[in-house]
C-alpha positions in Angstrom: 9.0 -29.2 -53.9 12.0 -31.3 -54.9 14.4 -32.8 -52.3 17.2 -30.8 -53.8 15.3 -27.6 -53.3 14.3 -28.6 -49.8 17.8 -29.4 -48.6 20.0 -26.9 -50.4 20.3 -24.7 -47.3 21.2 -26.8 -44.3 20.8 -25.2 -40.9 24.1 -23.5 -39.9 23.3 -24.3 -36.2 22.3 -28.0 -36.1 23.1 -29.0 -39.8 19.5 -30.2 -40.3 18.5 -30.5 -43.9 14.9 -29.6 -42.9 15.1 -25.9 -43.4 12.5 -24.0 -45.4 12.4 -20.6 -47.1 10.3 -18.3 -44.9 10.3 -14.9 -46.6 12.4 -12.1 -48.0 13.4 -9.1 -45.8 14.9 -5.8 -46.8 18.3 -5.2 -45.2 18.8 -1.8 -43.7 22.4 -1.2 -44.8 22.5 -2.8 -48.2 18.9 -1.7 -49.0 18.1 -4.9 -50.8 16.0 -8.0 -50.2 17.6 -11.2 -48.8 15.9 -14.6 -48.1 15.6 -15.9 -44.6 15.3 -19.6 -43.7 13.8 -21.5 -40.8 15.1 -24.7 -39.3 12.2 -27.1 -38.5 14.5 -29.1 -36.1 16.1 -26.5 -33.8 13.9 -23.5 -34.6 16.8 -21.2 -35.6 16.7 -18.8 -38.6 19.5 -17.8 -41.0 20.2 -15.4 -43.8 23.3 -14.4 -45.8 23.5 -10.8 -46.9 27.1 -10.7 -48.2 27.6 -7.4 -46.3 31.2 -6.5 -45.3 31.8 -3.6 -42.9 34.1 -0.9 -44.1 36.4 1.2 -41.9 33.8 3.8 -41.2 31.4 1.2 -39.9 34.1 -0.5 -37.8 34.8 2.8 -36.2 31.1 3.3 -35.5 31.1 -0.1 -33.9 33.8 1.1 -31.5 31.8 4.2 -30.7 28.8 1.9 -29.9 31.0 -0.2 -27.5 32.1 3.0 -25.7 28.5 4.2 -25.5 27.4 1.1 -23.6 30.5 0.7 -21.5 28.7 1.5 -18.3 26.1 -1.1 -19.0 28.8 -3.7 -20.0 30.7 -3.0 -16.8 27.6 -3.9 -14.8 26.9 -7.0 -16.8 30.6 -8.0 -16.5 30.5 -7.9 -12.7 27.1 -9.7 -12.7 28.6 -12.6 -14.7 31.9 -12.7 -13.0 30.3 -12.8 -9.6 28.3 -15.8 -10.7 31.4 -17.5 -12.0 33.3 -16.8 -8.8 30.4 -18.3 -6.7 29.6 -21.3 -8.9 33.0 -22.1 -10.5 35.8 -20.8 -8.1 38.3 -23.0 -10.0 38.1 -20.7 -13.0 41.3 -18.5 -12.9 41.8 -17.7 -16.6 39.6 -16.4 -19.4 40.1 -16.3 -23.1 37.6 -14.1 -24.9 36.8 -14.4 -28.6 35.3 -11.2 -30.0 36.4 -9.0 -27.1 35.6 -5.7 -28.7 37.3 -2.9 -26.7 38.1 -5.2 -23.8 35.8 -3.9 -21.1 34.9 -7.4 -19.8 38.5 -8.6 -19.7 39.7 -5.5 -18.0 37.3 -6.0 -15.1 38.1 -9.8 -15.0 41.8 -9.0 -14.8 41.8 -6.0 -12.5 39.0 -6.8 -10.1 38.9 -10.6 -10.2 42.5 -11.4 -10.6 42.0 -13.5 -13.8 44.7 -14.3 -16.3 43.1 -13.1 -19.6 43.6 -12.6 -23.3 41.2 -11.3 -25.9 40.9 -11.6 -29.7 38.9 -9.4 -32.1 39.1 -8.7 -35.8 38.2 -5.0 -35.4 41.6 -3.3 -35.4 40.0 0.0 -34.2 38.5 -1.7 -31.2 41.8 -3.4 -30.4 43.6 -0.1 -30.7 41.2 1.6 -28.4 41.5 -1.2 -25.9 45.3 -1.1 -25.9 45.3 2.6 -25.4 42.8 2.6 -22.5 43.8 -0.7 -20.9 47.5 -0.8 -21.5 48.0 -3.9 -19.3 45.4 -5.9 -21.2 46.7 -8.5 -23.7 44.6 -7.9 -26.8 45.2 -9.5 -30.2 43.8 -8.4 -33.5 42.9 -11.4 -35.5 40.9 -14.6 -35.6 41.4 -17.0 -32.7 42.5 -20.5 -33.7 43.0 -23.5 -31.4 46.7 -23.6 -31.7 48.0 -21.4 -29.0 50.1 -22.8 -26.2 48.4 -21.0 -23.3 45.5 -22.9 -21.7 42.4 -21.2 -20.3 39.8 -22.4 -17.8 37.0 -20.5 -19.6 36.4 -19.4 -23.2 33.9 -16.6 -23.5 32.3 -15.4 -26.7 29.7 -12.6 -26.5 27.7 -11.5 -29.5 30.0 -13.1 -32.0 28.6 -16.4 -33.4 25.5 -14.7 -34.8 27.8 -12.8 -37.2 29.3 -16.0 -38.7 27.9 -17.7 -41.8 29.3 -21.0 -40.4 29.2 -20.7 -36.6 29.7 -24.4 -36.1 33.3 -24.1 -37.4 34.3 -21.8 -34.6 32.2 -23.6 -32.0 33.9 -26.9 -32.9 37.3 -25.4 -32.3 36.1 -24.0 -28.9 34.7 -27.4 -28.0 38.0 -29.1 -28.9 40.0 -26.7 -26.8 37.6 -27.2 -23.9 37.8 -31.0 -24.2 41.6 -30.9 -24.4 42.0 -28.6 -21.4 39.1 -29.5 -19.2 37.7 -26.1 -19.7 34.2 -24.7 -20.2 32.8 -22.1 -22.5 30.2 -19.3 -22.2 28.4 -18.3 -25.4 26.0 -15.4 -25.6 24.0 -14.5 -28.7 20.7 -12.7 -29.3 18.1 -15.5 -29.0 15.2 -15.3 -31.5 12.5 -17.0 -29.5 8.8 -17.5 -30.4 7.7 -14.3 -28.7 9.5 -12.4 -31.5 8.0 -14.3 -34.4 5.2 -11.7 -34.9 7.9 -9.5 -36.3 7.7 -11.6 -39.5 4.2 -10.3 -40.1 5.6 -6.7 -40.5 6.5 -5.9 -44.0 9.3 -3.5 -43.0 10.4 -5.3 -39.8 14.1 -5.1 -40.6 13.9 -1.3 -40.7 12.5 -1.0 -37.2 15.0 -0.3 -34.5 14.8 -2.8 -31.6 13.4 -5.7 -33.7 15.4 -9.0 -33.9 15.8 -8.5 -37.7 17.1 -4.9 -37.5 20.7 -6.0 -37.8 20.1 -8.8 -40.5 23.0 -7.3 -42.6 25.4 -8.5 -39.9 23.4 -10.9 -37.8 23.5 -13.9 -40.2 22.3 -16.6 -37.8 19.4 -16.1 -35.5 19.8 -18.7 -32.7 17.2 -20.2 -30.4 18.1 -21.6 -27.0 17.1 -25.0 -28.4 19.5 -24.5 -31.3 22.4 -23.5 -29.1 21.9 -26.5 -26.8 21.5 -28.9 -29.8 24.8 -27.6 -31.4 26.6 -27.9 -28.0 25.4 -31.5 -27.5 26.4 -32.4 -31.1 29.9 -31.2 -30.3 30.1 -33.4 -27.1 28.9 -31.0 -24.4 27.6 -32.7 -21.3 25.6 -29.7 -20.1 24.4 -26.3 -21.3 23.0 -24.1 -18.5 21.2 -20.8 -19.4 22.3 -17.6 -17.6 19.4 -15.2 -17.7 21.1 -11.9 -16.7 23.0 -9.3 -18.7 24.5 -11.1 -21.7 22.0 -13.9 -21.9 23.8 -17.1 -22.8 24.8 -20.6 -22.0 27.5 -22.0 -19.8 28.6 -25.1 -21.7 30.6 -27.8 -20.1 32.3 -30.8 -21.6 33.7 -32.5 -18.5 30.7 -34.5 -17.3 30.5 -32.7 -14.0 27.0 -31.9 -12.7 26.1 -28.3 -13.0 23.0 -26.7 -11.6 21.4 -23.4 -12.6 23.9 -20.6 -12.8 21.8 -17.6 -11.7 22.6 -17.3 -8.0 
């Protein structure tokens, strides 16, 4: 295998050139095969389907958010209780990929946080504005150029949808470094216990498997990959939170942080 062939698909998580073609999988929505690649450095996987959600699918996404709202309310309180206990200095939250705004509504009403949310799904933003009229929700991409400063930037189930997640993460890191803030990133983690799914010829068609949403889940992170990316962007610690929306509390200030699950 030539060097050109070996390095043509760098890892979107850690930028390693040591990624290898693993296999083709058939996407559920597009109904065609796409290649999936494996990073030998951070263990993450990636694929690009080219799928773009139409309005019907965007509305179905909103319906899904509504269907899991009770679960999300529980997970929101779980997380915010941990934040209140471990990081009482956090008084404001910016959420990137806020969906219908369930998490931010609880953060604002029950925990007294100053909040704002961004999401590119206009239908989700419209639903949130109608049901949480006091919640500041913005339809569009967040960029690190707003005047308001926040203590915590939250992004839940967003980075796995991006072909180049490092671009967004680098802007989050810059904002945190500029403002002495932290970030909490949650993505589906594709760890070794799920690798057996690659042995199934139709794994991407099986509900509940990690590859079921490969049309829209472009990057399949590992915990090691997330920590590696964070460290490359200047993070001083990345602590895993094992409840609800599994993710990492990532700090850039140099302060000592112990485990977050309390």
